[in-house]
N, C-alpha and C positions, 0 to 999 in steps of 0.2 A: 636591149634586154634579150638575151639569147633564148633559144627555144626551151631549154630545160627549165629555166627560171619561170617562164610563162606557164609551163605545165604545173609547176609547184604552186604558183599563186592561184591558178584556176582550181586546183585540187583543194586547197585550204578554204577558198571562198565557197566552193561547192559544199564542203563539209559543214561550214558555218551556217549556210542557208538551209541545209537539210536538218540540222539540229534545231534551228529556230522554228522551222515548220513543225517539227515533232513537238516542241515545247508548247506552241500556241494552239495547234490543231489537235494533237493527240489526245489530251485530256477530254475534250468534248466528244471525240469519237468513242472513248473508252469508258466514260463515266457511267452511262446506263448499264453497260455490260458488267462493269466491276461491281456496281451496286447490287444488281440482280444476283451475280455470282456470290457476293458476300452474304446476302440474306439467305440464299439457298444453302450455302455451306453452314451457316449458323443454325438453320432449321434442322439440318442433318445431325450436327454435333449435339444439339440439345433435344433431339427427338421431338421437335415441334412443341416443347413444353413452354416456350417463351416466344414473345413477339419482339423483333428487332426493328427499330426505326431510326433514321437519321436524316438530316436535311441536305447535307452536301458531302460529296466525296471529291476531294481536290488532290490532283496529282501535279507535283512540281518537278518536272524533269531536271531543270537546271538547279533548282533548290534542293534536289535529291530528297524529296519529302512526299509523304502522303498524309493528308489530314482529313479526318471525319468529324463533322460538327453536329452538335445538338443530338446526341445519341440517347436513346432510351430503350430499356429492356423491361418488358412487362410480362408477368407470368400468366398462365391460364390456371384453371382450377387444379391441375395436376401438380402444381408447385406452390402450395399455399404458404410456405415459409418465406418466400421472397415477395415483397410488396412492390418494390420498384428499384431500378438501377438507372442512373442518369449520369451524363457527363457533358460539359460544354464542348469538349473536343478531345480526340485522341489523335496524336501525331506520331508518325515514324519519321525520324530525322536522320540525315546522313546515309541515305540509301545508296548502296553500291549496285547500280543497275547491271553492271557487267556480270555479276554473279548469277543473273538469270540464265546465262548460257548453260550452266551446269547444275542449277538448283531450281526447285519449284517455287521458292520464295526468296527474294533477294536478301543479302545481308544488310544490316543497318546499324547505326551507332546508338540511337536513343529512342525510347518510347516515352512520350510525355502525355500524361492524362491530366486535364485541367478541370477543376471544380467537379469532381465526381460526387454524387450523392447516392447513398445506399440506404434502403429501408428494408429491414428484415423482421419477420415475426419470430418469436421464440419457438423453439422446437426441442424435442429430445433427440440426442445424437447417439448413434451406435458406432462401433468400430468400423462397420462396413461403409459408413458415410465418408470415411477418410481413406478408403482403399483406392488404389490406382485403377480406375475403370476405363481408362483410355485404351482404344484398340491399337493394334500393331501399326496401323497406318499413321495414327496420330503421334505415336511414339517416334516413328521414323522421321516425321516432319519436325518434331521438337528437337530431335538429336541433330538434324541438319541445320538448325538455326544457329547463327553465330551468337556469341555473348554480346550483351548490349547494356546501356545504362537505363535505369528506370527512374522517372521523375513523376511524382504525384503532387499537384499543386492545389492547395485550398480545398481539400476534400471535406466531406461531412458524412455522418452516418447516424442511424437510429436503430435500436432493437426494441420492438414493440410486442406487447401482449396482444392476443387476438382481439381484445376490446379496444385496441389502439392506445392503451396506456403505455407511456414511455418507460422502458426499463433502463436502457443505456443510450446516452446521447454524446456524440462528439461534434462540437460545433465547427471546428476547423482543424484539419490535420494535413501536414505535408511530409513527403518522404522522398529520399534520394538514395539510390544504391548503384554501385558500379559493377561491371562485368557480371551481369545477371545471366544465369542459365535458365532458359525457358522452363525446364523441368522443376527448377526451384520455385517458380511461380505457380505451376500447375499443382505442385504438392505444397499445400498451405503450411505444413509443419516445418518447411525449410525457409519460410519467409524471413524470419528474424536472424537467419544465419547468412544473409546476403553480405557481400563485400562492401566496405565503406558505407555502411548503412547509417543514415541519420534520420531521425523522426522529430518533428516538432508540432505542437498544436495547442489548442485552448478549448475551454468550455466542455470539459468532460464531466458528465453527471451520471451516476449509477444509483438507481433507486432499489433499495433492499427492503421492500415493504413488509415482507414476511419477518424480517429482523427489526423492523420499525426504525430504519436508518436511511439516510441519503448520503452518498459519498460523492464529493466533488473535488475537482482540480481545475484551477483557473488556467494555468499554463504548464506545459510539460515539454521536455526535450530529452533526446537520447542520441548520443554520439558513440557509435560502436568502436571506432578506431581509438578514440581518446578514453574509452571505457567509463563514460560519465552519464549519469541520469540526473536531471534537475526537475523538481516539482515546485510550483509556486501556489500559495494559498490552497493548501490541501485541507479538507474538512470532512469530518464524519459527524453528521448532524442528526439527532433524533427527530422524528417527524411528528411526535406527539408530546404533550406536556409531561412534566416530571411524574406527577401522581397517576397519570393515565397509563404510563409505560408498563409498569408491573401488572396493573389491572388487566390490560389487554392480553398480556402473556399468561396471566393467571397464576403467576408464581413470582417469588422474590428474586430479583437480579439487578446487577449494576446497570445504570443508564449512563452512557458515556457521551459527553459532548466535547469534541476535539477540534482544535484549529491550529494549523502549523503554517506560518507564512512562507517558510522555505525548507526544502529537504534536498540534500545533495548526496548522491552516491558516487564514489570514485573507485576505480579498480574493479569495475563490473565486467567480468570476463564472460560475455554472452556465449561464445562458441563452446565453452566447457559444458553447457547444458546438454549438448548432444550426447555426452557421456554420463549424464545424470550427476553432474558435479558443478557447483557454483561457489566461487570465492569472491568476496567483496572486501576491498581494502578498508574503506571507511564509509560511514554513514554520518552525515552532519545534520543536526536538527536545530533550527534557530527560532527563538521566541515562541515556542509552543505553549498553548494554553489548553488545559484539560480539566473538566469538571466531572466528577463521578458522584452520582446520587443513588442511594439505595433506600427504598421504601420498606422498612421492616414491619410495617403494619400488614403487609401481605405475607402469607405463609410461604415457606420455602417449597421448592419443587418436591413432589412426593418421591420417596425412595432415598437411597443413599448415593450421593455423587462424590466420589473421591477426587479431590483436586490434586493433580500431579505435581511432583517436585521436578527439578530440572533434568535429572537423569532420565526420567520417563519421557519428558518432553523431547529430549535429544534422540531417543529411540523411536519416537512417533513419526519421524521423517523417513521416507524410504529412498532418499537420495542424499548425496554428500553436499553439505553446506557449511561454509566457514565465513565468519564475519570478524575481521581483525579489530576494528575500532568503531565505537559509536561515540560521537561527541555531541553533547547536548548543552546549549548555552541559553541562559536567561529564560528558562521555562517556568511555568506556573502549574501547580496541581492543587485542586480543591476537592476535598472529600466531604460529602454531606450525607447524613442519613437521618431518617425519622423513625424513632423507636417508640413504640407505645409504652405507657399511656400518655406520653408528652404530647402537648397540642402543637408543638413546633419542632422543626428540625434543628440539628446542630452541625457545625462544620469546622474543619481545620484546613489550613493551607500551608503549602510549601512554595515559597516565592524565590525568584532569582536563582533558579536551580542551574548549576553548572555540574555536569556529570560526564564521566568517562567510563565506558565499558569496553573491555578488551577480550578477545579470543573466545568467542562463542562458536562451538563446533557441534554438528550433529554426529550421531554414532557412526555414520558411514564415512565420515571425513578421515583422511589418513593421519591427521594429527589429533584425533579425538582423545587418545590415551596419553598425549604428551603435554597438552596445554591446559592451563587453569584459567577459568573465567575470573576476571577481577572487575569490581565496580567501585568507583570512588565518586561520592556525591558531596557537594557543598551547596547549602541552601539557607534561606532565612525561614525558620519555623514561625508561622503566624505573621510573617513579614516583619519580625522584630528581632529574632534571636538566631545567631549562627548555629547551624547544625551540620556536623560532618559524619558521614557514614562510609565505612570501608568493608567490602565483602570479598572474601576469597572462596571460590567455589569450584573445586575439581569435579566437573560434571560427570566424568567417567566413573567416579566412585559410586558403586551400586547402592551404598547406604546413604548417599546424598550428604555425606559429611562436609560441612562448610563452616566458616567462621564469620562473625559479624562484630565489628567495632563501631561504637557510636559515641559522639561527644556533643553535648548541648551546653552552650554558654549561659551566662546569667539570664534569668527569665522570670517575668512576673506571671504566675500561673493564671491570673485573672484574664490574660490575653486569650486563653483557651476556654474561658468561662462558658461561652455559648455551647461548645461541644460537651464540656463536663456536666453542665446542668441538664441539657436536653437529652443526652445520650447516656452519660454515666450517672446521672442523678446525684451529682456531688457539686456543692457550691463552695467555692474558695472565698473565705471571708478575709483572710490576710495571709501574708507570707511572701517569701522570695526564694526562688530556686537559684542558688549561686552557680552551680554547674552539675553536669551529669556525665559520668564516664561508664561505659559498659563494654564488656568483651565476653562473648559467649560462643559456644560451639553447638551446632545443631546437626541432627541426622534425620533419617526417615521415621524415627520413633520419638525422640525427646530432645530437649535443649538443656544445657547446663552452662553455668558461668558465673561471673561476678559483676556487680553493679555498685557504683558509689555515686550517691547523689547528696550534695551538700545543700542545706536549706536552713532557713531561720524563720521563726515566728509563724509556722504553718498552722492555720486554723481552717477547718472545713466543716461543712454541714452536709449530713447525709439526708437527701430528700426522700419523702415517702413516694415510692414508685407508683402506688395506686393513685396518688394525688400530689404531684410534685410541688404545687403551690400552697399546700396546706401548712399553716403556721399556727399550731396549737401548743398547749402547755407540754403534752407528752412528747411531741416532736422536738420542741426546743430542749427538753430534758435529755432526750436521746442524743442530740447534738452535743450537749455539755458532757455527757458521759463519754462519747466518742472522742472528743478533743482531749479529755482529761486522762482516760485510761487506755485508749486504743491508739490514737495518732500521736506519735512523738513529734513535738512541735519544732524541734531543732536537731540538726545533725551538722556539726561544725568541723573545722579543720583540726581542732585539738585532738579529739578522739573520735574520728569518723567511723560510723558503722558501715560495714560492707554487706550489701544484700546478696543473697544467693538466688541466682537464676535457675529455676527448676520448673520445667513445663513439658507435659506430654502432648505430643502433636495430635491435633484434631484433623484427621485426614479429609474431612468434609469442608475444611476452610482453606483459603488460598495461602500461598507461601508468604504473602505480605501480612496476613493475619497471624501466621505462625511466628514471624519475626516480632510483631508488635506484642503479642500475648506473652512471649518469652521475656521480652523487656519489661512488661508490666509485672510479671511475677517477681522480678528483682526489686522493682520500685515498692511493691506491696511489702516485701520482706524487710525493706529498709525503714519504712515509715511506721510499721505496726509496733 
């Protein structure tokens, strides 16, 4: 072995021995120093408003990592909105030690935060809370840091009222993002614009006690690259019983109980939000169930509240929004109301709903004046009879001019007897609806159109509104007169009567009430 070779071997052995010594001895010599330095820097940056504690500070030279375990951040009285921040560990992985020669902090590949727990108290925010308050030195350090990957595993969080009541809870959340710029993390407004962002979690609960609702999602996921959002077991649940709901609010309003096993959004272009614009390709809703209850024994809210039509709704958004397709499959909607003086409520249902809605745009959207909203619905009315509805609605029309077509197949009206008797105070004694076809045009002022309903042997009783169950001679006589002189018992194919739809809009009622009462005007014109 010549002299040169010996020198090379000795050199490499010496280097290996030196690196081994640094790996095993260095961390013990540096731990106390680094821990003290980290706490001191933390106190400076937070102006001593928080207390930082952790159990271990582990440096792995060969592993190229730094790991801090059992971290907790506790506030003092100067920061009452933060209750506690904890994490099992925070690790910097893939550290490039050589960059310390020209940087105050080494480059690294990944930050991994394991099992973070955050508890915050509610507070009022102002614009200054989100301003960039970092000094020039902090900005310089941030700009000198290389981009890295961010991984958060199995986090959880709570937003609490000062009395410790839970407002928002997330039981489990994980997040991954690539090529993160530290400035994007320091500025919370940039968090959701991170590259290759994926979020998944479970156990989201949002209590809206002032609205008397609780909003929950069992599982959720978001994939920025694939532009997809998935929600499982979404629910909006009232927190008080039906008849207490309006009493607590002290005025009449709809109580909505909603459950959706699965919601999927695709084509969700998150980055476009930076320019106040959002387009969504499709929204799919599967097996939704919704019950709406209205207690009309309670007075309406005082004053006049105009319910907007869709043109006004589109102008109420101050950003550009477009939704190309909404696909609803196998949904159920139940509407129930209790109208005095009836002792019980009445209800109707729309079952096995399959619906498609296309091209909803807000006024700021570039295609607002080019696209027309279309809605096609197929359902079983009262779970027995097919009902088809088609709506064409150019929302850009300032007069809200739109058309509605509806077709109901053969139907025994006794199937809706519960609603008719307890809400309409009409009892169906006999008869069959053979079919109903309607086509009408509506605008911001009135509705007009044609309705044809074929029926046979229709006999009804008009109940006394003051006492719907009263059955006396004069009530029965009134029913006889109504059936003989008012209600035409037949309308057949040979010489069908066509009813005129003519209804002036009541701007204090919803658009759904506008459609229904317009349709009802044509039915009344046919049977009288």
